N, C-alpha and C positions, 0 to 999 in steps of 0.2 A: 810846532813851529812850521811855518810855510816852507815847502820845498819846491824849487823850480819844476814846473810840469814838463814832461817830455812832449815836444811838439812835432817831432819828425817821425811819427809812426808810419810804417808801411805795412801792407797786408801780411807779409811774412813774419813780422815781429811778434814773438810770443810775449805774454805778460809774465814777467819774472817776479820773484819775491820782492825785489827792490821797487818795482813798478807798483805792485799791489800795496805795499806798505806806504809808499808815497801818495798814491791816490786816496787810500783810506785816511791817512793822517791829514791830507789837504782838505778832505771833506769835513773832518773834525774842526780844522782851523776855519773853514768857511762858516760853519755853524757858530763858532765863537765870534766871528765878525758880524754875523747876521743878528745875533741876540742883542747886539748893541743898538740895532736899529728897529728890530721887530720884536713882537712878544716872544717870551721864552718858549722854546720847543726842544724836543730831544731827538737824537738819532742814535742808532746802535753802532758803537765803535768797539770792534774786537781787538784783542792784543795783537801786537806785531807778530808776523810770522818769521821763523828762522829760515836760513837757507835750505835746511833739510825738509821744510814744510812746503806744502803746495795748497793754494786756496781752492776750496771746493766750490761747486756751482752756487750753493746757497749763500756763500760768503761774497761771491761776485754779485749775486742778485741783491744782497744787502747794500753793497755800494750804490747800485742803481736806485734802490729805494731811498737811501739817504740823500742822494742828489735830487730826487724827485720831491722829497720832503722840503729840502731847502728851497727849491724852485717854487713850490706851492706857497710856502710861507711868504717869500718875497713878493710873489705876484698878488696874493691876497692883500697884503699890507699896502701895496702900491694902489690897488683899486679903492681902498678905504680913504686915501688921501684926496 
């Protein structure tokens, strides 16, 4: 389910668990929206983190990779039209 993104980030804002889970889950929702328009593709979606957890660098990198995958699929499909 889509969650309203945080739009008022400032440099001093840390990424907390709620932010991480929201971003991760919104990327999964974007994928669901995209496969209605574009060919099937997959991204890696890890389980939600608990308050006692903290995302590791490889998990943050995975968010970036997922966003890049979605961007590339959309861009490639637009070029084919």
